DSSP file (Angstrom, degrees, kcal/mol; ACC not computed):
  #  RESIDUE AA STRUCTURE BP1 BP2  ACC     N-H-->O    O-->H-N    N-H-->O    O-->H-N    TCO  KAPPA ALPHA  PHI   PSI    X-CA   Y-CA   Z-CA
    1    1 A M      >       0   0    0      0, 0.0     5,-2.6     0, 0.0     6,-0.7   0.000 360.0 360.0 360.0 -37.5   17.6   32.0   28.5
    2    2 A E  T > 5 +     0   0    0      1,-0.2     3,-1.8     4,-0.2     5,-0.1   0.907 360.0  57.7 -63.1 -42.0   18.9   29.1   26.4
    3    3 A R  T 3 5S+     0   0    0      1,-0.3    -1,-0.2     2,-0.1    55,-0.1   0.791 111.3  41.8 -63.3 -28.3   21.4   28.0   29.0
    4    4 A V  T 3 5S-     0   0    0     -3,-0.3    -1,-0.3    20,-0.1    -2,-0.2   0.215 115.3-115.8-103.3  14.5   18.8   27.5   31.6
    5    5 A S  T < 5S+     0   0    0     -3,-1.8    -3,-0.2     1,-0.1    -2,-0.1   0.881  86.8 109.4  56.9  46.7   16.4   25.9   29.1
    6    6 A I    > < +     0   0    0     -5,-2.6     3,-2.0    18,-0.1    -4,-0.2   0.273  35.2 108.3-128.0   6.3   13.7   28.6   29.3
    7    7 A D  G >  S+     0   0    0     -6,-0.7     3,-1.3     1,-0.3     4,-0.2   0.784  73.0  61.8 -60.4 -29.5   14.1   30.2   25.8
    8    8 A E  G 3  S+     0   0    0      1,-0.3    -1,-0.3    -7,-0.2     3,-0.2   0.640 105.4  48.2 -72.2 -11.4   10.8   28.7   24.6
    9    9 A R  G X  S+     0   0    0     -3,-2.0     3,-1.9     1,-0.1    -1,-0.3   0.174  76.1 115.8-109.2  15.0    9.0   30.7   27.2
   10   10 A M  T <  S+     0   0    0     -3,-1.3    -1,-0.1     1,-0.3    -2,-0.1   0.799  74.7  49.2 -58.5 -34.3   10.7   34.0   26.5
   11   11 A R  T 3  S+     0   0    0     -3,-0.2    -1,-0.3    -4,-0.2     2,-0.2   0.370  90.6 105.0 -89.9   5.1    7.6   35.9   25.4
   12   12 A H  S <  S-     0   0    0     -3,-1.9    -3,-0.0     1,-0.1     5,-0.0  -0.574  71.5-119.4 -87.7 150.2    5.5   34.8   28.4
   13   13 A R    >   -     0   0    0     -2,-0.2     3,-2.1     1,-0.1     4,-0.3  -0.475  31.7-106.2 -79.0 156.3    4.6   37.1   31.3
   14   14 A P  G >  S+     0   0    0      0, 0.0     3,-1.7     0, 0.0     8,-0.1   0.863 120.5  57.3 -53.8 -38.3    5.7   36.2   34.8
   15   15 A N  G 3  S+     0   0    0      1,-0.3     7,-0.0     7,-0.0    -3,-0.0   0.581 101.9  57.6 -73.0  -5.3    2.2   35.1   35.8
   16   16 A Q  G <  S+     0   0    0     -3,-2.1     2,-0.3     2,-0.1    -1,-0.3   0.385  95.1  83.8 -98.6   1.0    2.2   32.6   32.9
   17   17 A L  S <  S-     0   0    0     -3,-1.7     2,-0.0    -4,-0.3    -4,-0.0  -0.787  78.9-120.3-106.5 147.5    5.3   30.9   34.2
   18   18 A S     >  -     0   0    0     -2,-0.3     4,-2.5     1,-0.1     5,-0.2  -0.267  36.3-101.0 -72.2 169.5    5.6   28.1   36.8
   19   19 A G  H  > S+     0   0    0      1,-0.2     4,-2.1     2,-0.2    27,-0.1   0.895 125.1  49.9 -59.6 -41.0    7.6   28.7   40.0
   20   20 A G  H  > S+     0   0    0      2,-0.2     4,-2.0     1,-0.2    -1,-0.2   0.877 110.3  49.6 -66.6 -37.9   10.5   26.7   38.5
   21   21 A E  H  > S+     0   0    0      2,-0.2     4,-2.0     1,-0.2    -2,-0.2   0.896 110.2  50.8 -67.2 -39.6   10.4   28.6   35.3
   22   22 A Q  H  X S+     0   0    0     -4,-2.5     4,-2.2     1,-0.2    -2,-0.2   0.891 108.5  52.8 -63.1 -38.7   10.4   31.9   37.2
   23   23 A Q  H  X S+     0   0    0     -4,-2.1     4,-2.1     1,-0.2    -2,-0.2   0.907 108.9  49.2 -62.9 -41.7   13.4   30.6   39.2
   24   24 A R  H  X S+     0   0    0     -4,-2.0     4,-2.6     2,-0.2    -1,-0.2   0.856 108.5  53.1 -67.8 -34.6   15.3   29.8   35.9
   25   25 A V  H  X S+     0   0    0     -4,-2.0     4,-2.7     2,-0.2    -1,-0.2   0.918 108.1  51.5 -62.9 -42.9   14.5   33.3   34.6
   26   26 A T  H  X S+     0   0    0     -4,-2.2     4,-2.1     2,-0.2    -2,-0.2   0.914 111.3  46.6 -60.3 -44.0   16.0   34.8   37.8
   27   27 A I  H  X S+     0   0    0     -4,-2.1     4,-2.4     2,-0.2    -1,-0.2   0.916 111.7  51.5 -64.8 -43.1   19.2   32.7   37.3
   28   28 A A  H  X S+     0   0    0     -4,-2.6     4,-1.8     1,-0.2    -2,-0.2   0.909 109.6  50.1 -60.5 -42.4   19.3   33.7   33.6
   29   29 A R  H  X S+     0   0    0     -4,-2.7     4,-0.6     1,-0.2    -1,-0.2   0.913 111.0  48.7 -63.0 -42.3   19.0   37.4   34.6
   30   30 A A  H >< S+     0   0    0     -4,-2.1     3,-0.8     1,-0.2    -1,-0.2   0.899 113.3  47.1 -64.4 -40.2   21.8   37.1   37.2
   31   31 A L  H >< S+     0   0    0     -4,-2.4     3,-1.9     1,-0.2    -1,-0.2   0.775  98.1  70.4 -73.1 -26.2   24.1   35.3   34.7
   32   32 A S  H 3< S+     0   0    0     -4,-1.8    -1,-0.2     1,-0.3    -2,-0.2   0.718  91.0  61.1 -65.3 -20.0   23.4   37.9   31.9
   33   33 A N  T << S-     0   0    0     -3,-0.8    -1,-0.3    -4,-0.6    -2,-0.2   0.419 105.3-128.7 -85.1   1.8   25.4   40.5   33.9
   34   34 A N    <   -     0   0    0     -3,-1.9    -3,-0.1     1,-0.1    -2,-0.1   0.954  37.7-160.3  47.7  60.2   28.6   38.3   33.7
   35   35 A P        -     0   0    0      0, 0.0     3,-0.1     0, 0.0    -1,-0.1  -0.278  29.4-150.6 -72.5 154.5   29.1   38.6   37.4
   36   36 A D  S    S+     0   0    0      1,-0.3    33,-2.8    32,-0.1     2,-0.4   0.764  93.2  30.4 -84.8 -32.3   32.4   37.9   39.2
   37   37 A I  E    S-a   69   0A   0     31,-0.2     2,-0.5    33,-0.0    -1,-0.3  -0.991  71.1-163.9-128.9 135.3   30.4   36.8   42.3
   38   38 A L  E     -a   70   0A   0     31,-3.0    33,-2.5    -2,-0.4     2,-0.6  -0.981   6.4-155.5-122.5 121.2   27.0   35.1   42.2
   39   39 A L  E     -a   71   0A   0     -2,-0.5     2,-0.5    31,-0.2    33,-0.2  -0.858  16.0-170.7 -96.8 124.4   24.9   35.0   45.4
   40   40 A L  E     -a   72   0A   0     31,-3.1    33,-3.1    -2,-0.6     2,-0.6  -0.965  14.2-167.4-124.1 125.2   22.5   32.1   45.3
   41   41 A D  E    S-a   73   0A   0     -2,-0.5    33,-0.2    31,-0.2     4,-0.1  -0.922  80.8 -32.8-112.4 106.1   19.7   31.4   47.8
   42   42 A E  S >  S-     0   0    0     31,-3.4     3,-1.8    -2,-0.6     4,-0.3   0.947  74.6-174.7  48.5  60.5   18.3   27.9   47.3
   43   43 A P  T 3  S+     0   0    0      0, 0.0     3,-0.1     0, 0.0    -1,-0.1   0.714  81.1  36.3 -61.7 -21.4   18.9   28.0   43.5
   44   44 A T  T >  S+     0   0    0      1,-0.1     3,-1.5     2,-0.1     8,-0.1   0.284  85.5 109.4-111.1   9.8   17.2   24.6   43.0
   45   45 A G  T <  S+     0   0    0     -3,-1.8    -1,-0.1     1,-0.3   -25,-0.1   0.835  86.0  33.5 -57.2 -40.3   14.5   25.0   45.6
   46   46 A D  T 3  S+     0   0    0     -4,-0.3     2,-0.3   -27,-0.1    -1,-0.3   0.243 102.6  99.1-100.8  12.6   11.6   25.5   43.1
   47   47 A L  S <  S-     0   0    0     -3,-1.5    -3,-0.0   -27,-0.1     2,-0.0  -0.724  74.6-115.5-104.4 149.3   12.9   23.1   40.5
   48   48 A D     >  -     0   0    0     -2,-0.3     4,-2.8     1,-0.1     5,-0.2  -0.332  42.3 -99.9 -69.3 164.9   12.1   19.5   39.7
   49   49 A T  H  > S+     0   0    0      1,-0.2     4,-2.4     2,-0.2     5,-0.2   0.903 120.5  48.9 -56.8 -48.2   15.0   17.1   40.2
   50   50 A K  H  > S+     0   0    0      1,-0.2     4,-1.9     2,-0.2    -1,-0.2   0.925 115.4  43.3 -60.9 -47.0   16.0   16.9   36.5
   51   51 A T  H  > S+     0   0    0      1,-0.2     4,-2.7     2,-0.2    -1,-0.2   0.883 111.5  55.8 -67.0 -38.3   16.0   20.6   36.0
   52   52 A G  H  X S+     0   0    0     -4,-2.8     4,-2.5     1,-0.2    -2,-0.2   0.910 107.4  48.7 -59.3 -43.4   17.8   21.1   39.3
   53   53 A H  H  X S+     0   0    0     -4,-2.4     4,-2.4    -5,-0.2    -1,-0.2   0.918 111.5  50.3 -62.2 -43.3   20.6   18.8   38.2
   54   54 A H  H  X S+     0   0    0     -4,-1.9     4,-2.3     1,-0.2    -2,-0.2   0.923 112.2  46.6 -61.0 -45.6   20.9   20.7   34.9
   55   55 A I  H  X S+     0   0    0     -4,-2.7     4,-2.8     2,-0.2     5,-0.2   0.907 111.5  51.3 -66.1 -42.3   21.1   24.1   36.6
   56   56 A L  H  X S+     0   0    0     -4,-2.5     4,-2.7     2,-0.2     5,-0.2   0.928 110.3  48.9 -60.2 -44.6   23.7   22.8   39.1
   57   57 A K  H  X S+     0   0    0     -4,-2.4     4,-2.5     1,-0.2    -2,-0.2   0.931 111.7  49.6 -60.8 -45.3   25.8   21.5   36.3
   58   58 A L  H  X S+     0   0    0     -4,-2.3     4,-2.3     1,-0.2    -2,-0.2   0.934 112.1  47.4 -58.5 -48.1   25.5   24.8   34.4
   59   59 A L  H  X S+     0   0    0     -4,-2.8     4,-2.2     1,-0.2    -2,-0.2   0.906 113.1  48.0 -62.5 -42.4   26.5   26.8   37.5
   60   60 A L  H  X S+     0   0    0     -4,-2.7     4,-2.1     2,-0.2    -1,-0.2   0.875 110.2  51.7 -68.4 -36.5   29.5   24.6   38.3
   61   61 A E  H  X S+     0   0    0     -4,-2.5     4,-3.4    -5,-0.2     5,-0.4   0.907 111.0  48.4 -64.2 -40.3   30.7   24.7   34.7
   62   62 A M  H  X S+     0   0    0     -4,-2.3     4,-1.9     1,-0.2     6,-1.1   0.887 108.9  53.9 -66.1 -37.9   30.5   28.5   34.9
   63   63 A N  H  < S+     0   0    0     -4,-2.2     4,-0.3     4,-0.2    -1,-0.2   0.908 117.6  36.8 -60.2 -42.2   32.4   28.4   38.2
   64   64 A R  H  < S+     0   0    0     -4,-2.1    -2,-0.2     3,-0.1    -1,-0.2   0.934 126.7  33.0 -76.2 -49.2   35.1   26.4   36.5
   65   65 A Q  H  < S+     0   0    0     -4,-3.4    -3,-0.2     1,-0.2    -2,-0.2   0.876 130.8  29.7 -82.3 -39.5   35.3   27.9   33.1
   66   66 A E  S  < S-     0   0    0     -4,-1.9    -1,-0.2    -5,-0.4    -3,-0.2   0.377  99.8-127.0-104.2   2.9   34.4   31.6   33.7
   67   67 A E        +     0   0    0     -4,-0.3     2,-0.5    -5,-0.3    -4,-0.2   0.859  44.8 169.0  53.9  42.2   35.8   31.6   37.3
   68   68 A I        -     0   0    0     -6,-1.1     2,-0.4    -9,-0.1    -1,-0.2  -0.752  31.9-133.9 -84.0 125.5   32.6   33.0   38.8
   69   69 A T  E     -a   37   0A   0    -33,-2.8   -31,-3.0    -2,-0.5     2,-0.5  -0.664  23.8-160.7 -77.5 131.4   32.7   32.8   42.6
   70   70 A M  E     -a   38   0A   0     -2,-0.4     2,-0.6   -33,-0.2   -31,-0.2  -0.966  15.2-170.6-121.8 129.1   29.5   31.4   43.9
   71   71 A I  E     -a   39   0A   0    -33,-2.5   -31,-3.1    -2,-0.5     2,-0.4  -0.973  19.3-172.6-115.0 116.2   28.2   31.8   47.4
   72   72 A M  E     -a   40   0A   0     -2,-0.6     2,-0.5   -33,-0.2   -31,-0.2  -0.921  19.4-159.2-120.4 133.5   25.2   29.5   47.9
   73   73 A V  E     +a   41   0A   0    -33,-3.1   -31,-3.4    -2,-0.4     2,-0.3  -0.942  34.4 147.5-104.4 126.5   22.8   29.2   50.8
   74   74 A T        -     0   0    0     -2,-0.5    -2,-0.0   -33,-0.2   -33,-0.0  -0.995  50.5-151.9-155.7 156.2   21.0   25.9   50.8
   75   75 A H  S    S+     0   0    0     -2,-0.3     2,-1.1     4,-0.0    -1,-0.1   0.370  71.1 108.8-102.9  -1.7   19.5   23.2   53.0
   76   76 A D    >   -     0   0    0      1,-0.2     3,-1.6     2,-0.1     4,-0.3  -0.660  51.6-168.2 -81.2 100.7   20.2   20.6   50.4
   77   77 A V  G >  S+     0   0    0     -2,-1.1     3,-1.2     1,-0.3     4,-0.4   0.728  80.3  72.8 -64.4 -21.1   23.0   18.5   51.9
   78   78 A Q  G >  S+     0   0    0      1,-0.3     3,-0.7     2,-0.2    -1,-0.3   0.814  89.9  60.0 -61.6 -29.7   23.6   16.8   48.6
   79   79 A L  G X  S+     0   0    0     -3,-1.6     3,-1.8     1,-0.2     4,-0.3   0.668  82.5  84.8 -74.0 -15.8   25.1   20.1   47.2
   80   80 A K  G X  S+     0   0    0     -3,-1.2     3,-1.5    -4,-0.3    -1,-0.2   0.869  83.9  55.9 -53.9 -41.9   27.8   20.0   49.9
   81   81 A T  G <  S+     0   0    0     -3,-0.7    -1,-0.3    -4,-0.4    27,-0.3   0.616 101.5  58.7 -71.5 -10.8   30.1   17.7   47.9
   82   82 A L  G <  S+     0   0    0     -3,-1.8    -1,-0.3    -4,-0.2    -2,-0.2   0.453  93.8  85.3 -95.2  -2.0   30.0   20.1   44.9
   83   83 A A    <   -     0   0    0     -3,-1.5     3,-0.1    -4,-0.3    17,-0.1  -0.534  69.8-141.6 -97.7 162.2   31.5   23.0   47.0
   84   84 A D  S    S+     0   0    0      1,-0.3    16,-2.3    -2,-0.2     2,-0.4   0.826  92.7  12.7 -82.8 -38.4   35.0   24.0   47.8
   85   85 A R  E     -B   99   0B   0     14,-0.2     2,-0.5     2,-0.0    -1,-0.3  -0.999  65.6-156.4-143.2 139.6   34.1   25.0   51.3
   86   86 A V  E     -B   98   0B   0     12,-3.1    12,-3.1    -2,-0.4     2,-0.7  -0.977   4.1-160.8-120.4 126.6   31.0   24.5   53.4
   87   87 A I  E     -B   97   0B   0     -2,-0.5     2,-0.4    10,-0.2    10,-0.2  -0.925  12.5-152.1-107.9 111.9   30.1   26.8   56.3
   88   88 A H  E     -B   96   0B   0      8,-2.7     7,-3.4    -2,-0.7     8,-1.1  -0.707  17.2-172.6 -86.5 129.2   27.7   25.2   58.7
   89   89 A M  E     -B   94   0B   0     -2,-0.4     2,-0.3     5,-0.3     5,-0.2  -0.911  14.9-174.2-124.7 150.8   25.5   27.6   60.5
   90   90 A L  E >  S-B   93   0B   0      3,-2.5     3,-1.5    -2,-0.3    -2,-0.0  -0.960  77.0 -11.0-143.8 124.4   23.0   27.3   63.3
   91   91 A D  T 3  S-     0   0    0     -2,-0.3     3,-0.1     1,-0.3    -1,-0.0   0.866 130.0 -52.9  53.8  40.1   20.8   30.2   64.6
   92   92 A G  T 3  S+     0   0    0      1,-0.2     2,-0.4     0, 0.0    -1,-0.3   0.549 116.7 108.9  78.7   7.3   22.8   32.7   62.6
   93   93 A K  E <  S-B   90   0B   0     -3,-1.5    -3,-2.5     0, 0.0     2,-0.4  -0.935  75.0-111.1-121.2 142.2   26.2   31.6   64.0
   94   94 A V  E     -B   89   0B   0     -2,-0.4    -5,-0.3    -5,-0.2     3,-0.1  -0.543  30.6-179.5 -69.2 124.1   29.0   29.7   62.3
   95   95 A Q  E     -     0   0B   0     -7,-3.4     2,-0.3     1,-0.4    -6,-0.2   0.867  63.2 -29.8 -90.6 -47.4   29.2   26.2   63.8
   96   96 A H  E     -B   88   0B   0     -8,-1.1    -8,-2.7     2,-0.0     2,-0.4  -0.975  52.0-126.1-165.7 161.8   32.1   24.9   61.8
   97   97 A I  E     -B   87   0B   0     -2,-0.3     2,-0.5   -10,-0.2   -10,-0.2  -0.945  22.0-165.3-116.8 134.2   33.8   25.2   58.4
   98   98 A E  E     -B   86   0B   0    -12,-3.1   -12,-3.1    -2,-0.4     2,-0.5  -0.975   9.5-150.8-125.0 122.8   34.5   22.2   56.3
   99   99 A D  E     -B   85   0B   0     -2,-0.5   -14,-0.2   -14,-0.2   -15,-0.1  -0.805  19.4-136.5 -89.8 130.5   36.9   22.1   53.3
  100  100 A I        -     0   0    0    -16,-2.3     5,-0.0    -2,-0.5   -19,-0.0  -0.765  24.8-113.4 -89.1 124.9   35.8   19.6   50.7
  101  101 A P     >  -     0   0    0      0, 0.0     4,-2.4     0, 0.0     3,-0.3  -0.282  20.9-125.3 -58.0 140.6   38.7   17.5   49.3
  102  102 A K  H  > S+     0   0    0      1,-0.2     4,-2.7     2,-0.2     5,-0.2   0.862 109.1  54.4 -56.7 -40.2   39.4   18.2   45.7
  103  103 A A  H  > S+     0   0    0      2,-0.2     4,-2.2     1,-0.2    -1,-0.2   0.898 109.4  47.4 -64.1 -40.2   39.1   14.6   44.7
  104  104 A E  H  > S+     0   0    0     -3,-0.3     4,-2.5     2,-0.2    -2,-0.2   0.916 112.8  48.7 -66.2 -43.2   35.7   14.2   46.3
  105  105 A K  H  X S+     0   0    0     -4,-2.4     4,-2.4     2,-0.2    -2,-0.2   0.917 111.5  50.0 -63.0 -42.9   34.4   17.4   44.6
  106  106 A E  H  X S+     0   0    0     -4,-2.7     4,-2.4     2,-0.2    -2,-0.2   0.916 111.8  47.1 -63.4 -43.9   35.7   16.2   41.3
  107  107 A L  H  X S+     0   0    0     -4,-2.2     4,-2.4     2,-0.2    -1,-0.2   0.911 111.4  51.6 -64.7 -41.3   34.0   12.8   41.6
  108  108 A A  H  X S+     0   0    0     -4,-2.5     4,-2.2   -27,-0.3    -2,-0.2   0.907 110.3  49.1 -61.5 -41.6   30.8   14.5   42.7
  109  109 A F  H  X S+     0   0    0     -4,-2.4     4,-2.5     2,-0.2    -2,-0.2   0.911 110.1  51.1 -65.0 -41.7   30.9   16.8   39.7
  110  110 A Q  H  X S+     0   0    0     -4,-2.4     4,-2.2     1,-0.2    -2,-0.2   0.908 111.1  48.4 -60.6 -41.6   31.6   13.8   37.4
  111  111 A K  H  X S+     0   0    0     -4,-2.4     4,-2.5     2,-0.2    -1,-0.2   0.877 109.3  52.5 -68.0 -37.3   28.6   12.0   38.9
  112  112 A L  H  X S+     0   0    0     -4,-2.2     4,-2.6     2,-0.2    -2,-0.2   0.926 109.7  49.2 -62.2 -43.9   26.4   15.1   38.4
  113  113 A C  H  X S+     0   0    0     -4,-2.5     4,-2.4     1,-0.2    -2,-0.2   0.898 110.6  50.9 -61.4 -40.3   27.4   15.2   34.8
  114  114 A E  H  X S+     0   0    0     -4,-2.2     4,-2.5     2,-0.2    -2,-0.2   0.912 110.2  49.2 -63.5 -42.8   26.6   11.5   34.4
  115  115 A I  H  X S+     0   0    0     -4,-2.5     4,-2.8     2,-0.2    -2,-0.2   0.931 111.5  48.8 -62.4 -45.9   23.1   12.1   36.0
  116  116 A V  H  X S+     0   0    0     -4,-2.6     4,-2.5     1,-0.2    -1,-0.2   0.903 111.9  49.8 -61.8 -40.9   22.4   15.0   33.7
  117  117 A E  H  X S+     0   0    0     -4,-2.4     4,-1.8     2,-0.2    -1,-0.2   0.919 111.8  47.5 -64.2 -43.7   23.5   13.0   30.7
  118  118 A I  H  X>S+     0   0    0     -4,-2.5     5,-2.0     1,-0.2     4,-0.6   0.933 114.4  46.9 -61.7 -46.2   21.3   10.0   31.7
  119  119 A E  H ><5S+     0   0    0     -4,-2.8     3,-0.5     1,-0.2    -2,-0.2   0.865 109.1  54.6 -66.1 -36.0   18.3   12.4   32.3
  120  120 A A  H 3<5S+     0   0    0     -4,-2.5    -1,-0.2     1,-0.3    -2,-0.2   0.871 111.0  44.7 -65.9 -36.2   18.9   14.2   28.9
  121  121 A K  H 3<5S-     0   0    0     -4,-1.8    -1,-0.3    -5,-0.2    -2,-0.2   0.567 107.0-133.0 -81.1  -7.9   18.7   10.9   27.1
  122  122 A E  T <<5 +     0   0    0     -4,-0.6     2,-0.5    -3,-0.5    -3,-0.2   0.863  40.4 173.1  54.0  39.2   15.7   10.0   29.2
  123  123 A V      < -     0   0    0     -5,-2.0     2,-1.4    -6,-0.2    -1,-0.2  -0.649  27.9-144.1 -74.7 125.1   17.3    6.6   29.8
  124  124 A S        +     0   0    0     -2,-0.5     3,-0.1    -3,-0.1    -1,-0.1  -0.570  52.8 131.4 -96.2  75.0   15.1    4.8   32.3
  125  125 A D    >>  +     0   0    0     -2,-1.4     4,-2.0     1,-0.1     3,-0.5  -0.760  28.1 178.4-119.8  81.6   17.7    3.0   34.3
  126  126 A P  H 3> S+     0   0    0      0, 0.0     4,-2.8     0, 0.0     5,-0.2   0.804  77.9  58.4 -58.5 -30.2   16.7    3.9   37.8
  127  127 A H  H 3> S+     0   0    0      2,-0.2     4,-2.5     1,-0.2     5,-0.2   0.931 107.5  46.2 -64.1 -44.8   19.5    1.7   39.2
  128  128 A R  H <> S+     0   0    0     -3,-0.5     4,-2.2     2,-0.2    -1,-0.2   0.913 115.6  45.6 -64.9 -43.6   22.2    3.7   37.4
  129  129 A V  H  X S+     0   0    0     -4,-2.0     4,-2.7     2,-0.2     5,-0.2   0.927 112.9  50.9 -64.7 -44.5   20.7    7.1   38.4
  130  130 A A  H  X S+     0   0    0     -4,-2.8     4,-2.2    -5,-0.2    -2,-0.2   0.904 111.0  48.2 -61.5 -42.2   20.3    5.9   42.0
  131  131 A K  H  X S+     0   0    0     -4,-2.5     4,-2.3     2,-0.2    -1,-0.2   0.929 112.8  48.0 -64.3 -44.5   23.9    4.8   42.2
  132  132 A A  H  X S+     0   0    0     -4,-2.2     4,-2.3     1,-0.2    -2,-0.2   0.902 112.5  49.0 -63.0 -40.6   25.2    8.1   40.7
  133  133 A E  H  X S+     0   0    0     -4,-2.7     4,-2.0     2,-0.2    -1,-0.2   0.875 109.3  52.7 -67.4 -36.3   23.0   10.1   43.1
  134  134 A T  H  X S+     0   0    0     -4,-2.2     4,-1.7     2,-0.2    -2,-0.2   0.922 112.0  45.3 -63.0 -44.0   24.3    8.0   46.1
  135  135 A I  H  < S+     0   0    0     -4,-2.3    -2,-0.2     1,-0.2    -1,-0.2   0.880 109.1  56.4 -67.3 -37.7   27.9    8.7   45.0
  136  136 A L  H  < S+     0   0    0     -4,-2.3   -55,-0.2     1,-0.2    -1,-0.2   0.893 108.9  47.5 -59.8 -39.8   27.0   12.4   44.5
  137  137 A R  H  < S+     0   0    0     -4,-2.0    -1,-0.2     1,-0.2    -2,-0.2   0.851 133.3  13.3 -70.0 -34.4   25.8   12.6   48.1
  138  138 A N    >X  +     0   0    0     -4,-1.7     3,-1.1    -5,-0.1     4,-0.7  -0.539  63.7 163.3-145.0  73.7   28.8   10.9   49.5
  139  139 A P  H 3>  +     0   0    0      0, 0.0     4,-2.1     0, 0.0     5,-0.2   0.716  69.8  76.2 -67.3 -18.6   31.8   10.6   47.1
  140  140 A A  H 3> S+     0   0    0      1,-0.2     4,-1.0     2,-0.2     7,-0.1   0.871  92.9  52.5 -60.5 -36.2   34.2    9.8   49.9
  141  141 A Q  H <4 S+     0   0    0     -3,-1.1     4,-0.4     1,-0.2     3,-0.3   0.913 110.0  48.2 -64.1 -41.8   32.8    6.3   50.1
  142  142 A E  H  < S+     0   0    0     -4,-0.7     3,-0.3     1,-0.2    -2,-0.2   0.852 119.3  36.9 -68.7 -35.7   33.4    5.8   46.4
  143  143 A I  H >< S+     0   0    0     -4,-2.1     3,-1.5     1,-0.2     4,-0.5   0.462  85.9  97.2-100.2   0.6   37.0    7.1   46.4
  144  144 A S  G >< S+     0   0    0     -4,-1.0     3,-0.8    -3,-0.3    -1,-0.2   0.843  81.3  57.4 -59.2 -32.7   38.2    5.8   49.7
  145  145 A W  G 3  S+     0   0    0     -4,-0.4    -1,-0.3    -3,-0.3    -2,-0.1   0.719 116.3  33.9 -69.7 -21.0   39.8    2.8   48.0
  146  146 A C  G X> S+     0   0    0     -3,-1.5     4,-1.1     1,-0.1     3,-0.6   0.217  79.7 117.9-119.7  15.4   42.0    5.0   45.7
  147  147 A R  G X4 S+     0   0    0     -3,-0.8     3,-0.8    -4,-0.5     4,-0.5   0.866  73.2  55.1 -53.4 -43.8   42.6    8.0   48.1
  148  148 A P  G >4 S+     0   0    0      0, 0.0     3,-1.0     0, 0.0    -1,-0.2   0.893 108.2  49.5 -60.1 -37.1   46.5    7.5   48.1
  149  149 A A  G X4 S+     0   0    0     -3,-0.6     3,-0.5     1,-0.2    -2,-0.2   0.738 107.5  56.0 -71.2 -21.6   46.6    7.6   44.3
  150  150 A M  G X< S+     0   0    0     -4,-1.1     3,-2.0    -3,-0.8    -1,-0.2   0.437  75.0  96.8 -92.9   0.9   44.5   10.8   44.3
  151  151 A K  G <  S+     0   0    0     -3,-1.0    -1,-0.2    -4,-0.5    -2,-0.1   0.779  76.8  63.7 -60.4 -24.2   46.8   12.9   46.6
  152  152 A S  G <         0   0    0     -3,-0.5    -1,-0.3     1,-0.2    -2,-0.1   0.649 360.0 360.0 -76.2 -13.0   48.4   14.4   43.5
  153  153 A L    <         0   0    0     -3,-2.0    -1,-0.2    -4,-0.0    -2,-0.1   0.507 360.0 360.0 -68.9 360.0   45.1   16.0   42.4
């Protein structure tokens, strides 16, 4: 509950929680089982932007540190850069599969961490947050100038 920032609402009944709080409880319950694979359907769908960023960072850290495989269904194209592989579907059929370059994924994760840090400090620098979010959506633009040096990643 602490990891998804819902510990202060632990004694509340489900009908006393907002939709976003209920979503975080669901994520906490799934994580409490120490899964090898985590299936996520719109994990940030009912969350405000700040909480969504926090949850994404938590999930990605768990993916890296605890080697949890995550399969996520989402319509949020911003999340694409945080994945290893994106499977695009239309009408229940695979349209194409896209592997995300490691350098782009790493930069997107760094920018997500920066956004979470800015939001945690409640620094009101909308320009800095907007730039980080733009890079998070399309890290290829940010790293195109240094792509040859990043081939070793």
